[in-house]
N, C-alpha and C positions, 0 to 999 in steps of 0.2 A: 420493401423495395431496396435493391442493392445500392450501397453507398457509392456516390459518384464524386464526392469531393470532401476532403477533410480541411478543417480550419483550425490551425494551432494558435492558441493564445500565448502571450509572452511567457517564457520559461519552459515551453513545451515543444520547442522547435525540433529538437533531435528526436523526440518521441513521435511527433507528427510525421517527420521525414521517414522514419523507419516504418511506420504503419502505412504511409502512402505507397512505399515501395512494396511492402508485403501484399497490399490490396490492389496494387496497380491502378491507383486513382490519383487525381491531381491534388496537390497540397496548396492551399491558399493561406497566405500570411497577412493578416490585417495590420493596419496602423492603429496602435493602441498606446495611449499616453494619458497622463493626468493633467487636468487643468490646474492653474495655480491654487485653486481652492480644494484640490484633491479629488474632484469629480472626474469620471472616466470619459475620455474621448475615444470613439471607435469608428473606423472607416475601413470598408472592404470594397475595393473597386473591381467587382467581378459580376458577371451575369449569373444570377442564382435562380432564375425562373425555372420552375419545375424540377430543380435539382434535389436529389436526396443527399443530405449533408450530415456531417457529424462534427461537433466541436471537441477538440482534444484539450483537456485541462485537468491535470492532476490536482487534487484538492487538499494538499497540505496547507496549513495556514489559511483556512478557508474564509475567514471573515474579511480578509483583504481581497479575496478573489470573487466572492459571490456576486457583487454588484456588476463587476466587469463581465462575468458570465451571463448575467441576465440582460445586460445591454446588448451583448453579442447575439444571443438567441432571438431577441426581439428584432434586431436588425435583419437577421437572416430571414425570419418569417415575413417581415414587412417587404423585403426584396423579392419574395416569391418562392423561397425554398419550399419544396413539397413535404419535406421531412427533416427534422433536426434531432439527431441523437447526441448523447453525451458519452465521451470516452474519458473516464476518470480513473486512471490506473490506481491511484490511492483515493479512497472514499472516506471523507471526514465524518465526524459526529455519530459514529456507530457505537461508541463506548457507553454513552448515557442513554441506555435503552429502557430504563425504568426509573421510578422515583425511589432513590435509596433512603431519602429523608423527606419528611413532610414539606410540601411546597416546592420541591425541585421540579424544574422543567425536564421533560423527556425530549432532549434535543434531537435524538435520532428521528423521532416522529415529525418534529417541526421541519428539520432539514429535508427529509424525504418528501414532505408535502410541498415544499417550495419547488424543488426540482421537478416533481411530478406534474406541476401545473404548466411547465414550460417546455419539457422535452418529450419526445416520442418513445425513447428507450434509453437505457444506460448499460454500459459495460464497465466492469471494474475487476480488480485483482485481489483475491484473498481479503475480503472485507472483515473487519474485526467484529464478528458476530458472536455473542454469548447467549443471552436469553432469546434473541431473535433467531429463529430457525432458518428463515429464508428472506431474501431481499423483497419478496412479494409482500411481506408483512410491513415493509417500510415504504415501498413505491407503488403508486397507482399507474404504473406503466410497465411494459416488458423490461426485464432486467436479466443480466447475465453476470455471474461471478466466475472467473477463470482461476485456476489454482496452479501454483508453481512448485508443488511438492516434488515432481519429477526433476525439474531443473535444479532445485536445491540438492536433492539426493545425488544427482550427477556431479555437481560441483564438489560435494563432500567426498564422494568415492574417488574423484580424480585428484584431490588436493590434500587429503588428510590421511595420515597413516594410523591404522587401528583406531578408528573413531568410536567414541561412545557419545550418543546424542543426549543432551540434557534439556528438558523442557522446564519452563519457569514455574508452572503451577498446574493444578488439576484440569483447568480449562484448556490447556494445550495438549492434553493426553492424546486425543484422537489424531491431531495434526502431526505431532512429533512421532507417534507410533507409525504413521504412514510414511513419513520421510525416512525413518530408520529402516523400515522394511524394504523400501526401494533402494536404500544405500547399502543394505546387507550389514547393518550395524546394530548393536544393542542400544538400549535407551533407558534413561531414568527420568522420572517426572518429580519435581521438587514440591515442597509445601511452601507457599508464600502467604504472608500476612501483610497486607498493605494498610498501614496506619495513617496514611495521608498521601498527598500528591508526591511528596518527596521523602517518604519514610517507609521503607520496605524491609521486612525481616524474612530471611530465607532459611529453611531447614534442610541441610545437606545430609544424606544418609552416609553410612560407613562406605568409604571409597576404596578400601584395601584391595578388594578383588579386581579393581579396574586400574591399578597403577601402571599397567603396561599399555593402557589406552590413552588416546588424546581426546580430552573433553571438547565437545562441540556444542556451544550454547546456541539454541535455535529458538527464535521468537518471531512473531509476525510483525511487530512494530518495535523499533528501537527509538524511544522518545527521550526520556531523561537518562536512560542507561542505568538507573538505580538497581533494577533487578539483576542485570548482568554484572554490575559492579559488586553487589553483595555476593553473587555466586562465585565470581572470580576470586574474591577475597578468601572465601571458604575453601576453594580448590587449591589456592596457594598454601593455606594453612595445612591442608591435607597432603601437601607435597606431591600434587599431581603434575603431570606434564603441562607445559603452557597450553592454554586453550585457544580455540578458534571461536569467533563470534559471528553468527550468521542471522540476518534479519531480512524479512521481505521488504518492509517499508522503512526508508531512511529518514525518519522525522528529525532526530538529533536536535533536541532543545539546546539552548546555549550552554556550552561547557561539557556536553555529554560525550562527544568524541574524544576530547582531551582527557576526560576522566577515565574512559575505557582504556586509553593508551597507557595510562600509568601502570596498568597491570601487565603490560607487554604481551598481549595475545598474539598468537602466530598470524592471525588474519582477523580483520573486521570487514565483513562482506555483506552487501545488500543487493537486491535486484534494482533495476532502473525504473521502478514505478515513480520514484522521486529522484530527480537528478542530484547526484552526490558523488564525491570523490571515492566512496567505497563501492560504487556500483561495479559488480563483476558478473552479474547474471542477467542476461537479456530476456525480457518477457514479451518482446514485440510480436513474436510469432503467435504466442498464446492469446494476446489481446486481439490480434488480427483474426484469429479463429473465432474468438468470442463475437466480434463484429459480424463476421460472416454468418454465424449461427442465429443472430437476432435480426440482422438486416438483409439477409439473402446474399 
């Protein structure tokens, strides 16, 4: 059923407004606040009977958002909404997709199970899938992942002179290769060894033949920035041109953006899946297309 109304949760107002305009549907903004004890208050004064709806809520820092999201979807269903989808431009908990050590929880499976119990469908942007081949392995509901390789390639082609794209590790090979082909640029994929959440070692190949090119570090998520920092440090040692840093999802843990800026990159650019000062690539049209493909 075609979506008739979008409900944007706090922090998603600009995304909700852009999607409502793309889809030509009404945007409803609920009253959401916390009681003194931290519990969620939610109120939406609108007639939802028989409406096909979708909640817009990007899921960075998910642990503080999940209960709010569940209260919202329960309210919509109780008020008579015929369908409730989830538009989560950034989708959390996809990293831990297996038990790397005995006794570890597979949080991707747990998170997918919770959302699948409450929503009719989900749309997201470039989820961080490694061993998971498809979102259908995580969700027991229709799902769509839209991809912004074209938009990133367009930005690089328009803003970087003689780019050479650099991917952080072998898992980024397919994605970086696609962006490079669309941007008409060469690419390299590095070797990365992660020895801990905040300990990354990067192996940079001989860069002599690329000295006339501008390095463009491309990754799907910029979180701690450690991988990009390690790469920027080695590029500086190799006396390469100042690099540009491009990411899909602007997580930016505490201190990450400041740390990247110490290397003086020409640009630090992300898409607007998560609202951040580095947003320069708009994915609202892609997300709207994803919604149309899944909800009519």
